[in-house]
C-alpha positions in Angstrom: -9.3 -23.5 -21.1 -7.0 -20.6 -19.9 -4.8 -21.4 -17.0 -4.8 -19.4 -13.7 -1.2 -18.4 -14.4 -2.2 -16.9 -17.8 -5.1 -15.0 -16.3 -2.8 -13.6 -13.7 -0.3 -12.4 -16.3 -3.1 -10.9 -18.4 -4.7 -9.1 -15.5 -1.3 -7.9 -14.2 -0.5 -6.6 -17.6 -3.8 -4.8 -18.0 -3.5 -3.3 -14.5 0.0 -1.9 -15.2 -1.0 -0.6 -18.7 -4.1 1.1 -17.3 -2.1 2.7 -14.5 0.6 3.9 -16.9 -2.0 6.0 -18.7 -1.6 8.7 -16.0 2.0 9.4 -16.8 1.7 10.9 -20.3 -0.8 13.4 -18.9 1.5 14.2 -16.0 4.4 14.7 -18.5 2.2 17.0 -20.7 1.3 19.2 -17.7 5.0 19.3 -16.6 6.2 20.1 -20.2 3.7 22.8 -20.9 3.8 24.2 -17.3 0.0 24.3 -17.5 -2.9 22.3 -16.2 -5.6 24.5 -17.6 -7.6 21.7 -19.2 -7.4 19.2 -16.4 -10.5 18.4 -14.4 -9.6 18.4 -10.7 -12.8 16.7 -9.5 -12.2 13.9 -12.0 -8.7 13.2 -10.7 -9.9 13.4 -7.1 -12.4 10.6 -8.0 -9.6 8.6 -9.7 -7.4 9.1 -6.6 -10.1 7.8 -4.4 -10.7 4.8 -6.6 -7.1 3.8 -7.1 -6.3 4.2 -3.4 -9.3 2.1 -2.3 -8.3 -0.7 -4.7 -4.7 -0.4 -3.6 -5.8 -0.7 0.1 -7.9 -3.7 -1.0 -4.8 -5.3 -2.7 -2.8 -4.9 0.5 -5.7 -6.3 2.5 -5.9 -9.4 0.2 -2.0 -9.6 0.0 -2.6 -9.7 -3.8 0.6 -8.6 -5.7 -1.5 -8.2 -9.0 -3.8 -5.6 -7.5 -1.0 -3.9 -5.6 1.3 -3.6 -8.6 -1.3 -2.2 -10.9 -3.0 0.2 -8.5 0.2 1.4 -6.8 1.3 2.8 -10.2 -2.2 4.2 -10.7 -2.3 5.8 -7.3 1.1 7.5 -7.8 0.1 8.7 -11.2 -3.2 10.1 -10.1 -1.6 11.9 -7.1 1.1 13.2 -9.4 -1.4 14.7 -11.8 -3.4 16.3 -9.0 -0.2 17.7 -7.4 1.0 19.2 -10.8 -2.4 20.6 -11.5 -2.7 22.4 -8.2 1.0 23.6 -8.4 0.7 25.1 -11.9 -2.7 26.6 -11.3 -1.4 28.2 -8.1 1.7 29.4 -9.9 -0.5 30.9 -12.7 -2.5 32.8 -10.1 0.8 34.2 -8.6 0.4 32.6 -5.2 
């Protein structure tokens, strides 16, 4: 049987790893100075989802949810910001 502490460590690790997945994309957008292939609606959906789970984590006072989804919320907002910034810049606005 797996202990509650082991499950907490496993879930925390998974949450952080999943949330870190946003940052290579953000780095690529920043490095290439282009967000041409990024789906804005997809990242809006991801922002909604990560922010709802983050709010739920705060509601439950659950550091596992908060740590994982805080990184995800920041990462998804970062990608949306960079996408809009570079698309606007490309259009000369």
